Structures are given as C-alpha cells and as structure tokens.
C-alpha positions, 0 to 999 in steps of 0.5 A: 527552088527559088530562095524567096519561096522558102522565105515567103512566110518569114520576116527577114532582112536582105543584107546582100545579094538576091532572094531570087537565086536558085537553091538546090538544098536547105542545110544547117549542118556545114558537112552537108553543104553542096553546090547551090545550098542555102546554109542556115547558121545555127548558134549551138552550145558546142558549135556556131554555124556562123564560123563556117560561112567562108567554108560554105562559100568554098563548097558552093553554097549560094546563100547563108542565113545569119543572126549575127554580123559576119564577114561574107564573100561578095558572091553570097546572098545573105539573109538576116533573121533575129533568130536563125532557129526560127528561120530554119523552122519556117524555111524547112516547113516551106522547103518540104511543102508545108506537110503539117497542114496536110496532117492532123497533128497531136503534140504532147508535152510534160515531164512524165507520160509523154512516150507511153501516151503517144504509143497509146494514142497511135495504137487506138487511132491505127485500130480505128483506121487512121494511119498515124505517124509517131515522133518521140523519144524511142523512135519515129514511125512512118508507115512500116519504117522505124527510125531510132531517135537521137532527140525526143523532139528532132531538129525542125528540118527533120520534123518537117522531113518526117511529116513529108514522108508521112504524107507520102505514106498516106498518113492521116495523123501524127502524134509526137512528143514535144520536149521543153528543149524542142520548144525552147529551141524553136524546133516546133515553131510555126506548127499550129497543132490541132491538139496540144497536150499537157501531162504533168510537170516536175523539176527536171532538165534543169542545168547549164545546157538545158533550162536555167530554172524551173520557171524557164522549164515551165514557160517553155512547156507553156509555149505549146498552148500558144500554138494549138487549137485544142489544149488537153490538160491534166486537171490534177497537176498543180502547174496546169493554170500556169501552163495555160496562162496566155493560152489561145486554145479551147481547153479540155481536161482529164484527171481523177479529181472532181474538176476534170471533164473526163474522170476516172472513178472506182480505180481497182488494182488487178493482180494475177500470176505473171500479170498486174493491171487495173480497172476504172470507170471513165465518166464525164465527156466519155463514159466507159469501163477501162481495163489496163494491163499496166500498173499504177495511177500514172497508167490511169492518167496516161490512158485518160489522156489518150481517151481525151484525145481520141474522143476527137476522132471517130473511134469505136468504143469497143475498139478503144477498150480493146486497144487500151487493154493490150497496148504496150510500150518498149521499156515503159513498165513493159511486162516480159512473160517468164514464169507464173511464179514471178512477174518481170518488168523492164522500165526506163526509169533513169533518175530517182523520181522515176525509180521512186514512182515505179517502186511505189506503184509496185508496192501497192500490189503487195508483192511477196518480194520486190527485187530491183535491178539497175545501174547508172550511166557514166559521165552523169551526175553522181548525185543521181547515183546516190539518190537512186541507190537510196530510193531502191534501198528504201523501197525494194526488198533486194537491190541488184546493182549492175553496170549500165552504159559506163561511157568513159567511167569505170563501171565498178566506181559507178557501182560504188557511188550507187552503194553510197546511196544504199548504205544510207538505208537498211536495204539489202543488196548484191553487186553483179557488175557484168 
C-alpha cells in the first residue's frame, strides 16, 4: 500500500520525504512498529507518541504522522496534521478500505441506557435476518466471535478493523455505543452514521482525565448529530434541544410525554413469583402492545428507542414483540432464576445515581423485602463509596456490604468508607468481606 492512499481524504502538510513511499502497516502504538510502518504520534494523557519518533526510525518505520514539531531523521517521511487523532481515524478508514460505507451504522450516545439498547437493537435485527455486529462497553460481537472490551468506544483503528471483519463475516449492520470520550478523542471521526441516537444526559465522567465540565460533556455528545443522517432522540430529556443544536440530520423522537413521535402509554407493572416486568401501548409512528421481562421506566425508554430504530428496517411486528419480551443483557438488570420465593437480579450499577435508579425502580413493585448486596472498587473516589452507602441505607431493607475489585487498596478499608455513608441513615447492614 502507498502512503498517499491513506491520505486521500485528509488535509495535511508534507514536511519531509514523499507520500509515494510503500508502507507495510499503520500503527499508533510504538511497540507495534515494524519495517515499513507508518507511525501516527498520538498525544495521550499518559504517553506522547512524539517522544518515540527516533525509536520508530530505528525499528524500520518509513513515515511518521505528527501534530508537533519534532526532530526527525532525514530518511523518514513526515506528514503533519493539526490533530493526529483525527489523522488516525481518517487513515484507519482508508487502511481497511472504508468498511463503514458497506454497513448500515447505528451509533448510540447518552449517559445511561446505551448498553441495554444496543443489545435490544441487535437482538431485533438479528431476528429479522439482518446479520448485525456490535461494539460496546461489554464486548464487540463479530459473527460468532466475542471480544471483551477495554473501552466503551475503542480507538479509531480498532473500530475500522472491527468493521472490516464484520463486512468479511457478511454483516449488514453494526450497532455501537458512542461514548463522550470516543467523540472527544475523534475515535468515530469521519464515520457518517446512518442513525445516531441520544438516550439521556446527566452529570457523569467529569474530572481531570475525562471532561472539564458538564458543558464539555454535552458538547462532545452533540458531535454525533453532526455526523449522522437520521437522529433519534429522547423527547423527554431536558438536554435534547442542546444536543441537537447545530445538528445536520433528520430528527425523530421517542418518549412518554406528548411531544414524542413514538410514545409509551398505559404503562403497567407486572410482578409474578421470580419475575418482574411491565407492559405498555406503543403509539404514534408505531402502534403495538409491548411486554418486557425487565423492570422500570428506563426499560420503557430503552425499548422505545429500539422500536424507533428498528422502524427503519423491515422488521416483522410479531418478531419485534417476541424479541423485546425476551431480550437479556449480561449484568444489566439481569434476572437470575434461583427460586420462586424471591427474585434475584444482577446490575452493573457502580455509582450512586445508577444504584438509586435501580433501587427506586424495584421499590415501585412493592417487594416484601429489598436486599442490596454491593461493594466499591479500589483506587476510585471515596465520595462514591459514601454516596452509594447512603443510597442503599435509605432505600434497601438490608444492605450486605462486600468487597468489589480492591485494586491496590485494603478491602476492609473500602468497606469502612461505604459504612460511613450507611451510617448517615437508619438502614440495617451486615458486612461479608469475602
């Protein structure tokens, strides 16, 4: 492959050498440089690829892509971009032959609901005969292959690599979670999504290594609607209009309020031994009765979102109903059948907001007794531990405090922090470290 072919859709400056040089691989990790590589220097939070230019030359790289002025051996071709993350995204798309253009692409952004909704959509599309890949927080799914995820939205090179594998596997569609970090760091830059989705927005991921402010968090989410053809949004979220400011897409909406194009009406909770769920009437652009074996208002929103998206595909209504009724997502309000005497659920809730949401939802079903077992990870905010302890103390009839991934902290010390929060309430608790 000739370097110029990777740059054909990019704006750049040739600082030194020739774009007509033959390259073997495109890399952004200095440990993967080999003879003939083009090395893209990424400026990260922990590492700066520009410091490895001399090493790249020694290892046989023929070209480097930079965004800073660096000293470079004379035998290297040097390409300069304003932003090397954008360069990596554009060059990766070219390197893998623009696979996104051979798939129907669905990108989902929002604070909550991304993971569950992606699995719902994939389940419905697969049932309808559309072979569908998935990229998200838990894993990437390509045909029969499942790859555990390191990030919700992988680096751009990995995204296009996965897309190319999906095309090879005969996939028609891909549904993926698009995180605010992924948008901020240009991991999805250059992809024109067929459908972009906004679920909701609440303060999260705000800190030194993530987003400097809530405004930055919102603005990053909003980028998705400047790179999609159809935008499907939650009509009930107070931030929706801000998210859509400057959008270039056709917009459709879902929700429980009157302003939505697709609405849920007559929501009823279902509670049987060992099973909880709900039913509602879907009205508007789609009219059907929906039954879910999942609890809570957030499940209504997730399923409405899936219905709004799959409306754009040739999905049989009965197949849609049946798939929504039985869809399961590992670790997301996942019912585990143990006994008819009680209902056991596992949920990924890892902060106070998520824990409060799930416990409040479960209390709507008027359980005889609500027991909450959880722990908190080590080397993370102590404030999170206090808050989660306080939430569980207020909402659960009994809290069982245990150990989560302690990393480099003492498990018992983490549990003491959780108890600090619980002790602000009158809630009962027991401690089982192991």
